[in-house]
N, C-alpha and C positions, 0 to 999 in steps of 0.2 A: 541645475543644468547638466551636471555630471551624470546624475542618475538617468536623466532623459536621454543623454547621448549614449550611455551604456545600453539602455533599452533598445535604441535604434540599432546599435551594433549587433546585439544578440538577435533581434528580429531579422536583420540582414543575413546573419549566419544561418538562421532557420531557412530563409528563402534559398540561400545558396545550397543548402543540403537537401533541397526538396526535389532533386532530379527524379528520385524514385517515387516519393510520396511525401508531401510536406504541407505547409500552411496554404500555399497558393495553387495546389494541384489537386485534380480529382483522383480518387483512389484507382490504382491500376488494377488490371485483371489479375496480375501476379499477386498483389497484396490481398485481394479478395480470396485467394486460394490458400493463404497462409493460415496456420493454426491461430486460435484465439490467444490474445495477449502476446503475440510474437514480438511486438514492438518493445516490450519491457526489456528484453535482452538485445534488441536491435533498434535502438532509437534513431529517429531521423537525424538528429545532431549527435553523432557518436564520437568516440575518441579519435577515429580515423579522420573525421572532418576538422579536428582541432590540431592535427599534427604540425601545421604551419604556424600555430600560435602557441609557442612554448610558454607554459605557466598559466595559460588561460583556463578558467573553469567557471561555470555558471553557479557553482555551489556557494552558498552564503550561510554564515552562522551569526546569529544575533541573540541577545538575552531572552527575547520572547518568541523567536521563530528560527527555523533553519530550512534551507533548501539544499538537499543532497542529490546531486545529479550523477548519472552513470559514470562519467569520466573520472569522478573522484571517489567512487565507492571502492573500498579496500577489502579484499577477501583474505582470510587466513583460516587455518583448521579450527573447527568448532570444538570446544572442550567437551569431552565425553561422547562425541559423535564419531562414527567410523566412516572414513572415505567421504567426508563432507567438509566443504569450506563455507564460511559465512561472512557476511558483511553487516556489522552492527551499525544501524542507521539512526536509531533513537535509543538513548540510554539515560539513566538517572543523572549522569554527569551533566546533562543539559538542563536538568530541572524536571524531567518527566518522572511519573510514577510507574512507567511501564517500559518494556524493552520491545523494540521492533527490529527484526533482521531478516535478510535474505539468506536462504540456505541452498547451496548447490550440491545435490547428491550425485555421487558417481556410481559406477557399478559396484554391487555388493556393499552398499552403504546402509548405515543404521544410526538411528538417533540415540541420544542420551536422554535422561529424564531431567526436567526442570528441578530447581531446589525445592525443599520441603515447603509446603504452603503456597506454591506458585501455580497458577493456572496457565493454560496454553491454548492458543488457537492457531491452526495451520491452514493455509489457503494455497492450492496448487496453481502455479503459474505456467509451468511447462512439464511435459512428460507425465508420469504417474507414480504414485507411491502406494504402499500397502500399510494400513494401520492395523496393528494387532494389539488386543487388550490382554490383561492378565488372565482372563477367563478363556482365552483362545479364540475369541471372535475376531474375524478379519474383515476389513473393508478395503476395497480397491478405490482409491481416490484419483480421479483424472482432473484435467484442467477445468477450473471453475468449481471444483468440489472443495469442501473444507471439513474440518473437525474441531470441535471444542472439547478440551480435556480438563475436567475440574482439578483442583489442587490435590496432590497425592494420589492421582489416578494412574495406576501402572499401565504403561503402554510402550509400544515401539513403532517407529516409522522406518520403513525399509524400502529400498529400491534396487532392482537389478539392472537398471539402465539410467542414463542421466535424467535428472529432474530438478526443477527449481520450485521452491515454496517460499512464501513469506510467513514469518512466525511472529506472533504477538504473545508476550508473557508479562504477567504482573502478579504481585503478591495479593492473594484474594482477601477482600474485606468482608468478613463473615457478618451475617445478619441472622439474629436468633429466629429459629423455626423455618429458615429458608435454606435449602440445600440445592446447589446446581447439579444438573444431570449432564452426562455427555451428550453431544450433538454431532451427528454425521449427516451431511446433506450437500446440496449444491445450490448455486445462485438461482438457476432457472426454476427451482422448486419453491422459491419464496415469492409470495404475492406482492404485487405493486401496492404501495401504501399511499394514502392521501397525503398531499403536501399543501395545506391551505396557504394561499398567497404565493405559491411557487409553481413553476412549470416543469422542473426536472422530475425524473422518475426515481423513486426510492424503494429499495428493498433492505430489510434488516435480516442479518444472518442468524441471530440468536433470539431466543424468546425474550419478551419484554418484561417478564415477571421479576419480582424483587430478588430472586435468588441470584441473578446475574448482575455483576457490578460493572460490566462494560458491554458494548455491542459493537458490531462491525456493520457499517452501512455501505451499500453499493449504490452509487449515484450516477445517473445517466443524463447527459446534456446533449441535445442536438446542436449543430452549428448555429451560433448566434444566441443561444440561450444563456442565461446567467442567473445568479442568485439575486433575488429581489431584496432580501434582507442583508444588510451589511452587519454581519454577526459580531457581537462582543459578549462573551459568556465565560463562566467559570470552568467549563469542561476543557480537557486537553484533547488534542487530535494527533494522530499519526496517519499520514495519507500516502498512498501509492497510486500514481496515475497509471491505469491499466491500458487505456486506449485514448487516442486523440491528442489534442493540444489546446492551449488557451492561455489566458492571463490570470495570474493569482495575485490579489492584493494581500499583503501581510504587513500590518502596521502602516507606515507611510511609504512602503516600497511596493513596486509593481514588477512581477516576474513573469517572463514567458516560460511556460512549462509544457512538457510533452510526456508521452508514455515512457515509463522507466524512472521518472523523477519521484523523489520522496520529500515530503514536507512534514516538519514538526511544528505544532502550534501550541504555545503556552496558554494558560488561562488569560482571558481578557484581551488577547491581541486582536485588533480589528482584522476581519478576514472577509474575502469576497472572491468569487470565481466567475469568469466569462469564457465560454467555449468558442474557439476559432476553428478555421479549416473547413473541410467538406465532409468530414466523417464524425461519427459520434464520439463524444468524450465520456469515458467511464472511469471513476476512481473508487478506490476502496478506502474507507475512513474508520479509524478507531475512535471511539468516544466513550468516556466513563459515564456511567448512568446509575440511577437508583441508590445513590449514597449521598448523605449530607456532606457538604464541604468542611464541616466542623470536625 
């Protein structure tokens, strides 16, 4: 009863916060003119809407999953980065084998390198960054663009104006005779893939070859669409909701979620998503692949 009452309270807060755009309102002309993924930094239910509820947060941490919402994301200077603050959202202390964090780059900012043997993927949420490799090749990455950097691959990420990126890092699990290559691309360049038994749209940002030990999925749900399979599997997930809102089941709990929310899912936690509202839901999902769990 307590969990159901809390669910009703949070759904009520979402409705209260929907004066501009929320669960029960049509998208406004103003929101249609906003940049892609602007809701990640400007969620419908933001800290300003919680100022009359001291101590309240939607964030939850359990042994097999976590929901980290914008009002409880804590930023601090990123080690070895210049003029950049970060919020670590998924780390091995939770039981994950990867790290996921948001990085906010300021003017004249520059990244550090990950530790030896660690691979990195960056995805641009706001603004733009310049990726430069040790050979001098440069790539300008704008919103919805991304780059995969193999372990021990010399590179720098720089910006001369404010930008926000989400970063995934993990210690690479090598496989004999398979070597990953750098990837620089954007979501719209990736084809839609078949999803047998499902109705959502799926894109994969990395090659599916054995050289890559994880992938990033972009999953789109129209309002009212949901996962047909109630998944339980050995893979870990790190999820960032980029657009829209819905309900996520994790274990025996049901959570209202919106753009800007981050979810960690441990192996074998029951999971399910249903999209709500009047606009598309899109989320970005980390998934380990191509390696035996032994």
